[in-house]
Each structure stands twice: as structure tokens, then as C-alpha cells.
C-alpha positions as CSV (number, residue, x, y, z in Angstrom):
1,M,-30.1,128.9,2.1
2,M,-30.5,125.4,3.3
3,P,-28.0,125.0,6.1
4,E,-28.0,121.1,5.5
5,A,-27.1,121.7,1.8
6,V,-24.3,124.2,2.7
7,E,-22.8,121.8,5.4
8,F,-23.0,118.9,2.8
9,V,-21.0,121.1,0.4
10,K,-18.5,122.2,3.0
11,A,-17.9,118.6,4.1
12,F,-17.0,117.5,0.6
13,F,-14.4,120.5,0.4
14,D,-13.1,119.6,3.8
15,A,-12.6,115.8,2.7
16,G,-10.9,116.9,-0.8
17,K,-13.8,115.3,-2.7
18,P,-14.8,116.7,-6.2
19,V,-17.3,119.4,-6.1
20,A,-19.0,121.0,-9.2
21,A,-21.3,124.1,-9.8
22,I,-22.8,125.4,-12.9
23,C,-24.8,128.6,-13.5
24,H,-26.0,129.9,-10.3
25,G,-24.8,126.9,-8.4
26,P,-21.8,128.7,-6.9
27,W,-24.0,130.7,-4.7
28,T,-24.0,127.7,-2.5
29,L,-20.2,127.7,-2.4
30,V,-20.4,131.3,-1.3
31,E,-22.5,130.3,1.6
32,A,-20.2,127.4,2.4
33,D,-17.3,129.9,2.5
34,V,-15.0,127.7,0.4
35,L,-14.2,130.2,-2.6
36,R,-11.3,132.3,-1.1
37,D,-8.4,132.2,-3.4
38,R,-10.0,129.9,-5.9
39,T,-10.5,130.6,-9.6
40,V,-14.1,130.2,-10.7
41,T,-16.7,130.9,-13.3
42,S,-20.5,131.2,-13.2
43,W,-23.4,132.9,-14.8
44,P,-22.1,136.4,-15.2
45,S,-24.6,138.0,-12.8
46,L,-22.7,136.3,-9.7
47,K,-19.4,137.7,-10.6
48,T,-19.4,140.3,-7.8
49,D,-20.8,137.9,-5.2
50,L,-18.0,135.4,-5.9
51,R,-15.3,138.1,-5.9
52,N,-16.8,139.4,-2.7
53,A,-16.4,135.8,-1.3
54,G,-12.7,135.8,-2.2
55,A,-12.8,134.2,-5.5
56,H,-11.2,135.1,-8.8
57,W,-13.9,135.1,-11.5
58,V,-13.3,134.4,-15.1
59,D,-15.3,134.1,-18.1
60,R,-14.6,130.7,-19.4
61,E,-16.8,127.6,-20.5
62,V,-15.2,125.6,-17.5
63,V,-12.7,126.2,-14.7
64,V,-11.1,123.5,-12.7
65,D,-9.5,124.6,-9.5
66,H,-8.0,121.6,-7.7
67,C,-11.2,119.4,-7.1
68,L,-13.6,122.3,-7.8
69,V,-15.2,122.5,-11.3
70,T,-17.3,125.5,-12.3
71,S,-19.2,126.4,-15.5
72,R,-21.2,129.3,-16.8
73,K,-24.3,128.0,-18.4
74,P,-26.2,125.1,-20.1
75,D,-24.2,125.6,-23.3
76,D,-21.0,124.7,-21.4
77,L,-22.4,121.3,-20.3
78,P,-20.0,119.2,-22.6
79,A,-16.9,120.8,-21.2
80,F,-18.4,120.9,-17.7
81,C,-19.3,117.1,-17.8
82,A,-15.9,116.2,-19.2
83,A,-14.0,118.1,-16.5
84,L,-16.3,116.7,-13.8
85,V,-15.7,113.1,-15.1
86,E,-12.0,113.6,-15.1
87,Q,-12.1,114.9,-11.4
88,F,-14.0,111.8,-10.4
89,R,-11.7,109.6,-12.4
90,A,-8.7,111.4,-10.5
91,A,-10.4,110.9,-7.0
92,A,-11.3,107.3,-7.5
93,P,-9.2,104.7,-5.7
94,A,-7.3,102.6,-8.1
95,A,-9.0,99.3,-9.0
96,A,-7.6,96.1,-7.4
97,S,-5.7,93.9,-9.9
């Protein structure tokens, strides 16, 4: 609900940078209007809100849709963290030789 936070998230999407949200975090993505036609997961109680925002909601421990990583709950942290690290690795500029 903080406009600055919503704009921060939107700017990451606009720049093609990795974004990650777990549990109830995807509500910020709804506010940023960045979920249309994306596949996501979250805490189950957000399913309707995410679908109403144009997302395809699935019940999986982690979902990667381009540079967006979403996950359901703290039990899913190992898979969530691994997917997020991979997204940062893919987005990092190649190290100079």
C-alpha cells in the first residue's frame, strides 16, 4: 500500500531485473499491475486476488516466470532461494577476464 514500494517493484519489472515474492508478497505485485499473463504461486488465500490481476495461479513450491520468482510459504524457502540465486546469476553481467 506504500506508493514508493509499488513504484520500486514496477521499476524492477520495467528494467527486466529479477523480482521475487513469497507467501503474501505477491500482493505488492498486484498493486504494481505486473502480473497479467504470468504464472505465479503464493499463499493459497491470495489465489483469487492474483487471478483477478490477470495471473495464472498454481500450487507449486516455486514458480519462475521469466525473471519473476514466486513461492508459497516458509517451508518452500530452499527451492525459492535456489531459484532466486539462479535468476540473479543469469542477470549478472559476465565477469571480465
